[in-house]
C-alpha positions as CSV (number, residue, x, y, z in Angstrom):
1,M,20.5,5.6,-18.8
2,I,19.0,8.3,-16.6
3,Q,20.2,11.0,-18.9
4,T,18.7,9.3,-21.9
5,R,15.3,8.8,-20.3
6,T,15.2,12.4,-19.1
7,I,16.0,13.7,-22.6
8,A,13.3,11.4,-24.0
9,L,10.7,12.7,-21.6
10,L,11.7,16.3,-22.4
11,L,11.4,15.6,-26.1
12,A,8.0,14.1,-25.5
13,A,6.9,17.2,-23.6
14,T,8.2,19.4,-26.3
15,A,6.3,17.4,-29.0
16,V,3.1,17.8,-27.0
17,V,3.6,21.5,-26.7
18,A,4.4,21.8,-30.4
19,G,1.4,19.9,-31.4
20,C,-1.1,21.9,-29.5
21,T,-2.5,25.4,-29.9
22,N,-1.2,26.8,-26.7
23,Q,-4.3,25.6,-24.9
24,V,-3.6,24.9,-21.2
25,V,-4.6,21.4,-20.2
26,P,-6.0,21.7,-16.6
27,R,-5.3,19.3,-13.8
28,G,-9.0,18.8,-13.2
29,V,-11.3,19.7,-10.4
30,L,-9.5,21.0,-7.2
31,V,-10.5,22.8,-4.1
32,P,-8.7,26.0,-3.3
33,E,-6.1,25.9,-0.5
34,S,-7.9,28.6,1.4
35,Q,-11.1,26.5,1.4
36,L,-9.3,23.4,2.5
37,Q,-7.7,25.3,5.4
38,G,-11.1,26.6,6.4
39,H,-12.3,23.0,6.8
40,R,-9.0,21.6,8.2
41,A,-10.4,20.5,11.5
42,R,-13.4,18.6,9.9
43,L,-12.0,17.5,6.5
44,E,-13.7,14.1,6.5
45,A,-17.1,15.7,7.2
46,Y,-16.5,18.3,4.5
47,A,-15.8,15.6,1.9
48,G,-19.1,13.9,2.9
49,E,-21.0,17.1,2.4
50,L,-19.5,17.5,-1.1
51,Y,-20.5,13.9,-2.0
52,A,-24.0,14.6,-0.7
53,Q,-24.2,17.7,-2.9
54,G,-23.2,15.6,-6.0
55,L,-19.8,17.5,-6.3
56,V,-17.9,14.3,-7.1
57,G,-14.7,16.0,-8.4
58,E,-14.4,18.3,-5.4
59,A,-15.3,15.5,-2.9
60,F,-12.8,13.1,-4.5
61,Y,-10.0,15.8,-4.2
62,V,-10.8,16.5,-0.5
63,S,-10.9,12.8,0.3
64,E,-7.5,12.4,-1.3
65,V,-6.1,15.3,0.8
66,E,-7.5,13.6,3.9
67,K,-6.0,10.2,3.0
68,S,-2.6,11.8,2.2
69,R,-2.4,13.3,5.7
70,G,-2.1,9.7,7.1
71,M,1.6,9.5,6.7
72,A,2.5,12.9,8.1
73,A,3.1,11.7,11.6
74,V,5.3,8.8,10.3
75,T,7.6,11.0,8.1
76,N,7.8,13.7,10.8
77,R,9.0,11.2,13.4
78,A,11.5,9.7,10.9
79,R,13.1,13.1,10.2
80,G,12.9,14.2,13.9
81,G,14.5,11.0,15.1
82,E,11.7,10.2,17.6
83,A,12.4,6.9,19.2
84,M,10.6,4.4,21.3
85,N,11.9,1.3,23.2
86,I,9.8,-1.2,21.3
87,S,11.8,-4.2,22.4
88,G,11.0,-3.4,26.0
89,M,7.3,-3.5,25.4
90,V,7.0,-6.7,23.4
91,Q,5.6,-9.3,25.9
92,G,4.9,-12.4,24.0
93,G,6.0,-13.8,20.7
94,S,4.2,-15.5,17.9
95,D,3.0,-19.1,18.1
96,G,6.1,-20.4,16.1
97,D,4.2,-21.1,12.8
98,T,3.4,-17.5,12.0
99,R,5.5,-14.4,11.3
100,G,4.3,-11.8,13.7
101,I,2.4,-10.4,16.7
102,A,0.3,-7.3,17.5
103,L,1.1,-4.6,20.1
104,E,-1.1,-1.7,21.3
105,L,0.8,1.5,22.1
106,A,-0.4,4.4,24.2
107,S,-1.2,7.8,22.8
108,G,1.7,9.8,21.6
109,P,2.5,13.5,22.4
110,A,-0.2,15.8,21.1
111,A,2.4,18.3,20.1
112,S,4.1,15.8,17.8
113,V,0.9,15.1,16.0
114,S,0.1,18.8,15.6
115,T,3.5,19.5,14.3
116,A,3.3,16.7,11.8
117,D,-0.1,18.0,10.5
118,D,1.3,21.5,10.2
119,E,4.2,20.2,8.1
120,F,1.8,18.3,5.9
121,W,-0.3,21.4,5.1
122,H,2.9,23.5,4.5
123,A,4.2,20.9,2.0
124,H,0.8,20.5,0.4
125,G,0.6,24.2,-0.4
126,I,4.1,24.1,-1.9
127,N,3.5,21.0,-3.9
128,E,0.2,22.3,-5.3
129,A,1.8,25.6,-6.4
130,R,4.5,23.7,-8.2
131,A,2.1,21.2,-9.8
132,E,0.0,24.0,-11.1
133,A,3.0,25.7,-12.7
134,I,4.1,22.5,-14.3
135,S,0.6,21.8,-15.6
136,K,0.5,25.2,-17.3
137,R,3.8,24.4,-19.1
138,L,2.7,20.9,-20.0
139,F,5.8,19.3,-18.6
140,P,5.8,15.8,-17.2
141,P,5.3,16.2,-13.4
142,G,8.0,13.6,-12.6
143,L,10.7,15.8,-13.9
144,T,10.2,18.4,-11.2
145,L,8.3,16.6,-8.5
146,Q,10.5,13.6,-8.0
147,G,10.1,12.3,-4.5
148,R,7.0,14.4,-3.8
149,V,3.5,13.0,-3.7
150,V,1.1,15.5,-5.1
151,V,-2.6,15.1,-4.3
152,T,-4.2,14.0,-7.5
153,T,-7.6,14.9,-9.1
154,L,-10.2,12.6,-10.4
155,E,-9.5,13.7,-14.0
156,E,-5.8,13.0,-13.6
157,V,-6.7,9.4,-12.4
158,Q,-8.8,9.0,-15.6
159,Q,-5.8,10.0,-17.7
160,L,-3.6,7.5,-15.9
161,L,-5.9,4.4,-16.1
162,G,-5.4,2.0,-18.9
163,N,-8.1,0.2,-21.0
164,G,-10.0,-2.3,-18.9
165,E,-8.8,-0.8,-15.6
166,L,-11.3,0.1,-12.9
167,M,-10.5,2.1,-9.8
168,L,-12.9,1.9,-6.8
169,S,-12.1,4.7,-4.3
170,Y,-13.9,4.5,-1.0
171,F,-14.4,7.1,1.7
172,V,-15.9,6.7,5.2
173,T,-17.5,9.7,6.9
174,G,-20.4,10.5,9.2
175,G,-21.6,6.9,9.4
176,V,-21.7,6.6,5.6
177,V,-19.4,4.9,3.1
178,H,-19.1,6.6,-0.4
179,G,-17.5,4.9,-3.4
180,V,-16.4,6.3,-6.7
181,A,-16.0,4.1,-9.7
182,I,-13.5,5.5,-12.2
183,T,-12.4,4.3,-15.6
184,K,-10.7,6.0,-18.5
185,E,-14.0,7.2,-19.9
186,T,-16.4,7.2,-17.0
187,K,-16.8,8.3,-13.3
188,R,-19.7,7.9,-10.9
189,A,-20.1,8.2,-7.2
190,V,-22.3,5.9,-5.1
191,R,-23.4,6.1,-1.5
192,L,-23.4,2.5,-0.3
193,T,-26.8,1.3,1.0
194,A,-25.6,-0.3,4.2
195,P,-24.5,2.1,7.0
196,E,-20.9,2.2,8.2
197,A,-21.7,0.2,11.4
198,E,-23.2,-2.7,9.4
199,L,-20.4,-2.7,6.9
200,R,-17.8,-2.6,9.7
201,A,-19.5,-5.6,11.3
202,S,-19.5,-7.5,8.0
203,A,-15.8,-6.7,7.4
204,D,-14.9,-7.8,10.9
205,E,-16.7,-11.1,10.4
206,L,-15.0,-11.7,7.0
207,V,-11.6,-11.0,8.4
208,R,-12.3,-13.4,11.4
209,D,-13.4,-16.2,9.0
210,V,-10.6,-16.0,6.5
211,R,-8.0,-15.9,9.4
212,D,-9.3,-19.3,10.7
213,P,-8.1,-22.1,8.4
214,R,-10.6,-24.5,10.0
215,S,-13.6,-22.4,9.2
216,Q,-15.7,-22.7,6.0
217,R,-18.0,-19.7,7.0
218,W,-15.8,-17.5,4.9
219,W,-17.9,-18.3,1.8
220,E,-21.0,-16.8,3.4
221,S,-19.3,-13.8,4.9
222,A,-17.4,-13.1,1.6
223,A,-20.7,-13.2,-0.3
224,R,-22.3,-10.8,2.1
225,A,-19.4,-8.4,1.9
226,Y,-19.3,-8.6,-1.9
227,Q,-23.0,-7.5,-2.1
228,Q,-22.4,-4.7,0.4
229,L,-19.1,-3.3,-1.0
230,L,-19.2,-4.3,-4.7
231,G,-22.8,-5.0,-5.5
232,A,-23.4,-1.3,-6.6
233,F,-20.5,-1.6,-9.0
234,E,-21.4,-4.9,-10.6
235,A,-21.9,-3.3,-14.0
236,D,-18.4,-1.6,-13.8
237,L,-16.8,-4.9,-12.7
238,S,-18.4,-6.9,-15.6
239,T,-16.4,-4.9,-18.2
240,A,-13.1,-4.6,-16.2
241,T,-10.0,-6.7,-16.6
242,S,-8.2,-5.3,-13.5
243,L,-9.3,-3.5,-10.4
244,V,-7.5,-0.9,-8.2
245,V,-8.9,-0.6,-4.7
246,V,-8.3,2.6,-2.8
247,P,-9.8,1.9,0.7
248,H,-10.4,4.2,3.6
249,G,-10.7,3.6,7.3
250,F,-11.7,0.1,8.3
251,L,-11.8,-1.0,4.7
252,A,-8.0,-0.9,4.5
253,N,-8.0,-4.3,6.2
254,V,-10.7,-6.0,4.0
255,P,-9.3,-8.8,1.7
256,F,-11.2,-7.8,-1.4
257,V,-9.6,-10.7,-3.4
258,V,-11.8,-13.3,-1.5
259,L,-15.1,-11.5,-2.0
260,V,-17.5,-13.9,-3.7
261,D,-20.1,-13.0,-6.3
262,A,-23.5,-14.6,-7.0
263,Q,-21.8,-17.4,-9.0
264,R,-19.5,-18.2,-6.0
265,R,-16.4,-16.8,-7.8
266,P,-13.8,-15.1,-5.6
267,L,-12.9,-11.8,-7.1
268,L,-9.3,-12.9,-7.6
269,S,-10.4,-15.6,-10.1
270,R,-12.1,-13.0,-12.2
271,M,-9.5,-10.3,-12.4
272,E,-6.2,-8.9,-11.2
273,V,-6.7,-6.9,-8.0
274,R,-4.3,-4.2,-6.9
275,Y,-4.4,-1.8,-3.9
276,L,-3.3,1.7,-3.1
277,P,-3.5,3.6,0.2
278,S,-4.4,6.7,-1.9
279,A,-5.0,7.4,-5.6
280,S,-2.3,10.1,-5.4
281,L,0.3,7.3,-5.0
282,Y,-0.9,5.8,-8.3
283,R,0.7,8.5,-10.3
284,A,3.9,8.2,-8.3
285,S,4.1,4.5,-8.9
286,L,3.5,4.8,-12.7
287,E,6.1,7.5,-13.1
288,R,8.6,4.8,-11.9
289,Q,7.8,2.1,-14.4
290,Q,9.8,-1.1,-14.5
291,V,13.2,-0.4,-16.1
292,G,15.5,-2.7,-17.9
293,D,18.0,-3.0,-15.1
294,A,18.7,-6.6,-14.1
295,P,17.0,-7.7,-10.9
296,R,19.3,-7.5,-7.9
297,M,17.8,-8.8,-4.6
298,L,18.7,-8.0,-1.0
299,A,17.0,-10.7,1.0
300,V,16.7,-10.5,4.8
301,A,15.6,-13.8,6.4
302,N,15.3,-15.5,9.8
303,A,17.4,-13.0,11.9
304,E,18.6,-13.8,15.4
305,Y,15.5,-12.2,16.8
306,P,15.3,-10.5,20.2
307,A,13.3,-12.2,22.8
308,P,10.5,-13.5,22.7
309,W,10.5,-14.0,18.9
310,P,11.0,-17.6,17.7
311,R,13.2,-18.4,14.7
312,L,11.6,-19.0,11.3
313,P,13.3,-22.0,9.5
314,A,10.9,-21.9,6.5
315,A,11.7,-18.2,6.1
316,E,15.4,-18.9,6.1
317,L,14.9,-21.6,3.4
318,E,12.8,-19.1,1.5
319,G,15.6,-16.5,1.6
320,R,18.3,-18.9,0.7
321,T,16.4,-20.1,-2.3
322,L,15.2,-16.8,-3.6
323,W,18.5,-14.8,-3.5
324,R,20.1,-17.3,-5.8
325,L,17.5,-16.6,-8.5
326,F,19.2,-13.2,-9.4
327,A,22.8,-12.3,-10.1
328,D,24.5,-9.8,-7.9
329,S,22.2,-10.4,-5.0
330,R,22.9,-10.7,-1.3
331,L,21.4,-12.7,1.6
332,M,21.4,-11.4,5.2
333,V,20.5,-14.2,7.6
334,G,21.0,-14.9,11.3
335,A,23.5,-12.6,12.9
336,E,24.2,-10.8,9.7
337,A,20.6,-9.5,9.4
338,T,21.0,-6.3,11.4
339,E,19.6,-2.9,10.7
340,D,23.2,-1.6,10.4
341,A,24.0,-4.0,7.5
342,F,20.7,-3.2,5.8
343,Y,21.3,0.6,6.0
344,E,24.8,0.2,4.5
345,S,23.7,-1.8,1.5
346,Y,20.0,-1.4,0.6
347,R,20.7,1.3,-2.1
348,E,22.7,-1.2,-4.2
349,Y,19.6,-3.5,-4.9
350,N,16.4,-2.9,-6.7
351,I,14.4,-5.8,-5.0
352,L,14.1,-5.8,-1.2
353,H,12.8,-9.0,0.2
354,F,12.0,-9.5,4.0
355,A,11.3,-13.0,5.2
356,T,11.0,-12.2,8.9
357,H,8.6,-11.4,11.7
358,G,6.4,-8.3,11.5
359,L,5.1,-6.3,14.5
360,L,1.7,-4.7,14.1
361,T,1.2,-1.7,16.5
362,S,-2.2,-0.2,17.0
363,G,-3.3,2.9,18.9
364,A,-2.4,6.5,18.3
365,Q,1.3,5.7,17.7
366,G,0.7,2.6,15.6
367,A,1.7,4.2,12.3
368,A,5.2,5.1,13.3
369,F,6.3,2.0,15.2
370,A,4.9,-1.0,13.3
371,S,8.1,-2.8,12.5
372,L,10.0,-5.5,10.7
373,V,12.0,-7.5,13.2
374,M,15.8,-8.0,12.6
375,T,18.9,-8.9,14.6
376,P,19.7,-6.4,17.4
377,S,23.1,-4.7,17.5
378,Q,24.9,-2.2,19.7
379,T,23.4,0.7,17.7
380,H,19.9,-0.5,16.7
381,D,17.2,-2.5,18.6
382,G,16.4,-4.8,15.8
383,Y,13.0,-3.2,15.0
384,L,13.0,-1.5,11.6
385,S,10.0,0.7,12.2
386,A,7.6,2.3,9.7
387,G,8.9,5.7,10.8
388,E,12.5,4.7,10.0
389,I,11.3,3.1,6.7
390,A,9.6,6.3,5.6
391,G,12.9,8.1,5.8
392,L,14.8,5.6,3.5
393,D,16.0,6.6,0.0
394,L,14.3,4.0,-2.2
395,T,14.8,5.8,-5.6
396,Q,16.6,2.7,-6.9
397,T,14.1,0.2,-5.6
398,Q,11.7,-1.4,-8.1
399,L,9.9,-3.9,-5.8
400,T,9.6,-4.5,-2.0
401,V,8.2,-7.8,-0.8
402,L,7.2,-8.1,2.9
403,S,7.0,-11.8,3.5
404,A,6.0,-11.2,7.1
405,C,2.9,-10.9,9.2
406,E,0.4,-8.0,8.9
407,T,2.7,-5.6,7.0
408,S,-0.2,-4.0,5.1
409,V,-2.6,-3.9,8.0
410,S,-3.7,-0.5,9.2
411,G,-3.0,-0.4,12.9
412,G,-4.4,3.1,13.5
413,G,-7.5,2.8,11.3
414,K,-6.1,4.9,8.4
415,S,-5.2,3.7,4.9
416,L,-1.7,5.1,5.0
417,D,-0.5,3.8,8.4
418,S,1.1,0.4,7.6
419,I,4.6,-0.9,7.0
420,A,3.7,-1.4,3.3
421,A,2.5,2.2,3.0
422,A,5.8,3.4,4.6
423,F,7.8,1.7,1.8
424,L,5.5,3.3,-0.8
425,Q,6.0,6.7,0.8
426,A,9.7,6.2,0.8
427,G,9.7,5.7,-3.0
428,S,9.2,2.0,-3.7
429,P,6.7,1.9,-6.6
430,R,5.6,-1.7,-6.0
431,V,5.1,-3.3,-2.6
432,V,3.7,-6.8,-1.6
433,G,2.5,-6.9,2.0
434,S,0.2,-9.1,4.1
435,Q,-3.1,-8.5,5.9
436,W,-2.8,-11.1,8.7
437,Q,-0.5,-13.5,10.5
438,V,0.7,-15.8,7.7
439,S,1.7,-19.4,7.8
440,D,5.5,-19.8,7.6
441,D,5.3,-22.9,5.3
442,A,2.6,-21.7,3.0
443,T,4.2,-18.3,2.6
444,A,7.5,-19.8,1.5
445,L,5.7,-21.8,-1.2
446,L,3.8,-18.7,-2.3
447,M,6.9,-16.6,-2.6
448,L,8.7,-19.3,-4.6
449,A,5.8,-19.4,-7.1
450,F,5.7,-15.6,-7.2
451,Y,9.3,-15.1,-8.1
452,D,9.1,-18.0,-10.6
453,R,6.9,-15.7,-12.7
454,Y,8.1,-12.3,-11.6
455,V,10.5,-11.4,-14.4
456,E,8.2,-12.5,-17.2
457,D,4.8,-11.5,-15.9
458,G,5.6,-8.5,-13.6
459,S,4.6,-8.2,-9.9
460,A,0.8,-8.0,-10.0
461,R,0.2,-10.9,-12.5
462,A,2.9,-13.0,-10.8
463,L,1.3,-12.6,-7.3
464,R,-2.2,-13.4,-8.7
465,A,-0.9,-16.6,-10.5
466,A,0.9,-17.7,-7.3
467,Q,-2.2,-17.2,-5.2
468,L,-4.4,-19.1,-7.6
469,E,-2.0,-21.9,-7.6
470,L,-2.1,-22.2,-3.8
471,A,-5.9,-21.8,-3.9
472,D,-6.2,-24.9,-6.1
473,S,-4.0,-27.1,-3.8
474,P,-5.7,-29.5,-1.4
475,K,-3.5,-28.5,1.5
476,Y,-3.6,-24.7,1.1
477,G,-6.9,-24.1,-0.6
478,H,-8.4,-22.1,2.3
479,P,-7.9,-18.3,1.8
480,F,-6.0,-18.1,5.1
481,F,-3.0,-19.5,3.3
482,W,-3.1,-17.5,0.0
483,A,-5.2,-14.4,0.4
484,A,-3.2,-12.5,3.0
485,F,-0.7,-11.0,0.5
486,V,-1.8,-7.9,-1.4
487,Y,-0.1,-5.9,-4.1
488,F,0.3,-2.1,-4.0
489,G,1.3,-0.2,-7.2
490,G,0.9,-0.1,-10.9
491,A,0.3,-2.9,-13.3
492,R,3.9,-4.1,-13.5
């Protein structure tokens, strides 16, 4: 199968070359490596200056470079084997009906952060040189750059977007939020009217309201956030059938699906909404389109958690129900749900499903140590951290579902420092993660509805349909129950 697909891609590339007049198709607007290095210590501010000058292509590229730096510390620690006794620092568990807690970690070694950033810039230079060489030969980038995330240009994004797709890429710098609306035919940059401090306050209020199932204030805060974050793009949204949100900074934790327009319609009811930590990961996700292999699930559910974590009976029921949906699947539950067992078998499956606790870590080290909680063993502590996840080989994975708490939340304030982002970085082209501590019972129902549609509709449509189903139910109509889960990746 792999050989056949590779030959087909090569033939397609040859056909393109044969049909052209030897004209080089450029990647688009880039900023030279030497110029980037000159602004390395102030890259966010440099992007803001470029936006202010109306240099949208250059500003977009620099903002993508800055966003792509977010995972450098995570991948560096994964390779270097940097460890932390997470279990010794967890003081209190969840309340028994949710799947996670939060933990603030102290600052990490400055030398480690500096080394990680040096490695990022070294890899970026190599990747850009290879991408340029490939572009000049008109070869598909995936043939040579498999496993590498190359910083993408605005023009490349336009080539990748389908009809009806709209990408909104945000960037926060110098107290200002910039947004770029991109479609296949158009591109335009907007400086949002409200300053960063006001937008941040509105975002915090919205998150507070949707996380409280007893509050109905979310309608008001969702309408305010819609006008502030999406109002400038209403014309673009009116013609779109699907939206890809690329947030930055504090916007990474905003539940865009609940934002309410002037007609009191949540955005999810109008269109499919997908997320990406950076536009550069969009190309990587599309290069690994859904293949014809039969779904094979590895489900990890309700482990024998280390103290003080409570058991999750609904999560176990979820796992036991879901793994039976697909042939050649495996369930790891209770004492079997160890990191050792996961490492030994995860490459054999193309769907990874975790129905377990999630640990959100904030602070300087938050990116590397946010974890999925599993059964401890003599060799592992039971915390599958983002740093460890980033080092996995997920070339066979088609979908990862994180049915746990706060797995897509940015603990360190960057778009790329979450458990979901670590799975994307490791090679999973599609990831479903959560933005707050989710209800055990409602999550189990949502996941059953999601997988009921997954094979026929694909990941993004299946998640939207499952969320709309819960939103229409009397018991789980509040967005606390259905809006936490977000989809990262391409349309399928």
